[in-house]
C-alpha positions as CSV (number, residue, x, y, z in Angstrom):
1,M,68.6,101.5,-60.9
2,F,65.8,99.2,-61.6
3,W,65.2,100.2,-65.3
4,R,68.9,100.5,-65.7
5,S,69.2,96.6,-64.7
6,L,66.5,95.8,-67.2
7,H,69.3,96.0,-70.2
8,P,72.0,93.4,-70.1
9,K,74.0,94.6,-72.8
10,D,74.5,97.9,-70.0
11,P,78.5,97.1,-69.0
12,L,77.7,98.3,-65.5
13,T,75.0,95.8,-65.3
14,R,76.0,93.0,-63.3
15,R,74.7,89.1,-62.8
16,S,73.7,90.0,-59.3
17,D,72.0,93.0,-60.9
18,L,69.9,91.2,-63.2
19,I,69.0,88.6,-60.5
20,E,67.7,91.2,-58.2
21,T,66.0,92.7,-61.1
22,L,63.8,89.2,-61.7
23,L,63.4,88.9,-58.2
24,T,61.5,92.3,-57.8
25,A,59.9,91.8,-60.9
26,T,58.9,88.5,-59.8
27,A,57.5,90.1,-56.6
28,I,55.5,92.5,-58.3
29,V,53.9,90.0,-60.4
30,A,52.9,87.7,-57.7
31,L,51.5,90.9,-55.5
32,I,49.3,91.7,-58.8
33,A,48.2,88.1,-59.0
34,L,47.6,88.0,-55.2
35,F,44.6,90.2,-55.0
36,P,42.3,88.2,-57.6
37,V,43.4,85.0,-55.3
38,A,42.3,86.4,-51.8
39,S,39.1,88.1,-53.7
40,W,38.1,85.0,-55.1
41,L,38.7,82.9,-51.6
42,G,36.9,85.8,-49.8
43,L,33.8,85.8,-52.6
44,R,33.6,81.8,-52.1
45,T,33.1,82.1,-48.3
46,W,30.6,84.5,-48.5
47,S,28.8,82.2,-51.0
48,S,29.1,79.2,-48.7
49,Q,28.5,81.2,-45.4
50,S,25.3,83.2,-47.2
51,A,23.8,79.4,-47.9
52,L,24.8,78.0,-44.3
53,A,23.1,81.4,-42.9
54,S,19.8,80.8,-45.0
55,R,19.7,76.9,-44.0
56,Q,19.8,78.0,-40.0
57,Q,17.6,80.8,-40.6
58,A,15.1,78.4,-41.9
59,D,15.6,75.8,-39.4
60,A,15.5,78.0,-36.2
61,H,13.1,80.3,-34.9
62,Q,13.3,83.1,-32.1
63,I,10.7,82.6,-29.1
64,S,10.0,83.8,-25.8
65,A,10.9,82.3,-22.9
66,V,10.4,82.9,-19.4
67,T,13.1,82.2,-16.8
68,L,12.6,80.0,-14.0
69,V,15.5,81.0,-11.7
70,A,17.6,84.7,-11.1
71,A,21.1,84.9,-13.1
72,P,23.5,85.8,-10.4
73,A,25.2,89.2,-11.1
74,A,28.7,88.9,-12.5
75,A,31.8,89.1,-10.2
76,V,34.4,91.4,-11.1
77,T,38.0,89.8,-10.6
78,S,41.3,91.1,-10.0
79,L,42.1,89.5,-13.6
80,G,39.0,91.5,-15.0
81,Y,35.5,90.6,-15.6
82,A,34.1,87.2,-15.1
83,G,30.9,88.0,-16.8
84,D,32.5,87.3,-20.0
85,K,31.4,83.4,-20.4
86,P,28.0,82.8,-21.7
87,L,25.3,82.1,-18.4
88,R,22.5,79.4,-19.0
89,V,19.5,79.0,-16.2
90,D,16.1,77.3,-16.8
91,A,13.6,78.5,-18.8
92,D,9.8,77.5,-19.9
93,W,8.6,78.4,-23.2
94,A,5.8,77.3,-25.6
95,W,6.8,75.8,-29.3
96,Q,3.9,74.7,-31.5
97,G,1.6,74.4,-28.8
98,H,3.8,72.2,-26.6
99,P,5.6,73.1,-23.5
100,H,9.4,73.0,-22.9
101,R,11.6,73.7,-20.1
102,G,15.8,74.1,-20.3
103,P,18.5,76.1,-19.9
104,I,19.0,79.0,-22.1
105,D,21.7,81.6,-22.3
106,V,21.0,85.0,-20.4
107,D,23.0,88.1,-19.5
108,Y,24.0,88.1,-15.7
109,G,22.1,89.7,-13.2
110,T,18.4,89.1,-15.4
111,P,16.2,88.3,-12.7
112,K,13.4,85.5,-12.0
113,G,10.4,85.8,-14.6
114,T,12.0,87.9,-17.1
115,T,11.0,87.4,-20.6
116,V,13.9,86.8,-22.7
117,Q,14.2,86.0,-26.8
118,T,15.9,82.8,-27.8
119,W,16.3,80.5,-30.5
120,V,14.9,77.2,-31.1
121,D,14.7,74.5,-33.9
122,D,12.1,72.9,-35.4
123,A,11.4,70.2,-32.4
124,G,11.3,73.3,-30.1
125,N,14.9,72.3,-28.4
126,P,17.3,75.7,-27.8
127,T,20.0,75.9,-30.6
128,A,22.2,78.8,-31.6
129,R,21.5,82.0,-32.8
130,P,21.5,81.9,-36.8
131,L,24.4,83.5,-38.8
132,T,23.2,86.8,-40.6
133,G,24.0,88.1,-43.9
134,I,26.3,90.4,-42.0
135,D,28.0,87.3,-40.4
136,A,28.8,86.1,-43.7
137,Q,30.0,89.1,-45.2
138,S,32.4,89.5,-42.0
139,A,33.8,85.8,-43.1
140,A,33.7,86.7,-46.4
141,I,35.9,89.9,-45.5
142,M,38.1,88.4,-42.9
143,V,39.0,85.7,-45.3
144,G,40.1,87.8,-48.2
145,L,42.0,90.2,-45.9
146,S,43.5,87.4,-44.5
147,T,44.9,85.5,-47.4
148,W,46.2,89.0,-48.8
149,L,48.1,89.7,-45.8
150,A,49.4,86.3,-45.4
151,G,50.5,86.1,-48.9
152,L,52.3,89.7,-48.9
153,M,53.8,88.4,-45.9
154,A,55.0,85.6,-47.2
155,L,55.9,87.5,-50.6
156,A,57.8,90.0,-48.7
157,A,59.9,87.8,-46.3
158,C,60.9,85.6,-49.7
159,W,61.9,89.2,-51.3
160,G,64.0,90.4,-48.4
161,F,65.5,87.1,-47.9
162,G,66.5,86.9,-51.8
163,R,67.2,90.5,-51.7
164,Y,70.0,89.7,-48.6
165,R,71.4,86.6,-50.0
166,I,72.3,89.0,-53.5
167,W,73.8,92.0,-51.4
168,C,76.0,88.9,-49.2
169,S,77.2,87.9,-52.7
170,R,77.5,91.8,-54.3
171,D,79.6,92.1,-51.2
172,A,81.8,89.1,-51.6
173,Q,81.9,89.6,-55.3
174,W,83.4,93.4,-54.4
175,D,85.8,91.9,-51.8
176,R,87.1,89.2,-54.5
177,E,87.6,92.1,-57.1
178,L,88.9,94.5,-54.7
179,A,91.9,91.8,-53.6
180,R,92.5,90.9,-57.2
181,F,92.8,94.8,-58.0
182,L,95.1,95.7,-55.3
183,G,97.1,92.5,-55.2
184,P,98.8,90.5,-52.5
185,A,98.2,92.6,-49.3
186,G,101.5,93.9,-48.6
187,S,102.8,95.0,-52.4
188,H,100.6,98.3,-52.4
189,R,102.6,99.8,-49.3
């Protein structure tokens, strides 16, 4: 059907067949073009996230801190595990010879006096763990894949809606032609 409708001189080819073929060909070309666009966005994300990871790794330093209080044990509620939120307790640490005290993230149930690895900035203040190369790669893959899947779904929706409209038009055309062929409703009895 697809190949036959590419030849408009075929007497069995209708206008709706040509439109359907054009719609399908356009969808195929758009699908092929979608892959390089998604790849380009993924690579751009990888580049920017890698640069951000390098900056964060240069500005963050891992140190050892000692907890001053015990962290409570996680509670299990009827809705599930309550230990999914970060827990912060006071701790002491030294950075460049200067003592520091403040809240740091620990696991539930961490006892008092436990040495915990944490991250600080150049001033010795607690900061988030810096991004890694794996984080940058994961973000790039997710952006590329999400872009491709979103484009694929939009393309499939447009193609499906277009085909539906063509089929409705074709059915209406068949009804008109059958009515014209059969003549008035009571004349063929």
